[in-house]
N, C-alpha and C positions, 0 to 999 in steps of 0.2 A: 107078162111073168102068167106061168102056169096061175089055175088056179085051184086051189082043194078047198075041202074045209074041215072043220071040228069040233070036236064037242069037249066042251070046260064043265063044270064049276065052277059056282064064283069063290073068289080068294076069299079066305077068313077074315077078311074086310069088310068083305060085303061087295067087292069090286068084280066087276066084266070083264076079263080081256076077250075088244072087239075082231082083233086079228092082227097078226104079223108077219112077216118076211122072214124065210131063211133058206139060202139053199138055192134060191131063185124058183121060189112058188112066193106068193101069196097064199093067207090062208086067216080062210074066218068060218067065225064062234057061227055055229048053224043056228042059233037062234038072230042073226043078222041075217042071214041070207039076202028075204029080202028089200036092203037094207041099200037102199041105194050107193049113199054117201061112208057107209062101213068099206065099200069096192073102193071107191076113186080117192080116198085120204089112204087106205094101206098100197092101194097101187104108189101117188106119192110117197112114203115113206120109201119104197124099194126104188123109183128113181129116180129120188134126187136123195136117199142117202137119209135123209133128216131125221132128227129126232124129234115126240110133241112142242110145242110152244117153242119152237127155235125160229130164226128169222128166215133157217132157212128154208124151212118147212112153209112158211108164210110166205115167201121169193118165191117156192116151186108151186102153189096154193095160184096165187095172182097171175102166174105167167100162163098155166093151166085155163084161169076164169078168160083172163082179156082173148086166149086163142078160141076156145067155144063161143065167147062175144063174137068177134071177126067172123066167125062161118053164118053167125043169121042173117 
């Protein structure tokens, strides 16, 4: 997917949106642009279509980890 940056203030409850995807683009909060984990997580959401804390997201993360482990 295309990657783009955004900047938003923290929500009223103090939470911060680290990233999201929409219309073929993954958006990363500029405050997390140096955090590889945020990129990987958001691209996994994009590729799997799965929500946080779901079995589908867990499966996607494990499949990625196994593929990376097999390349070492």
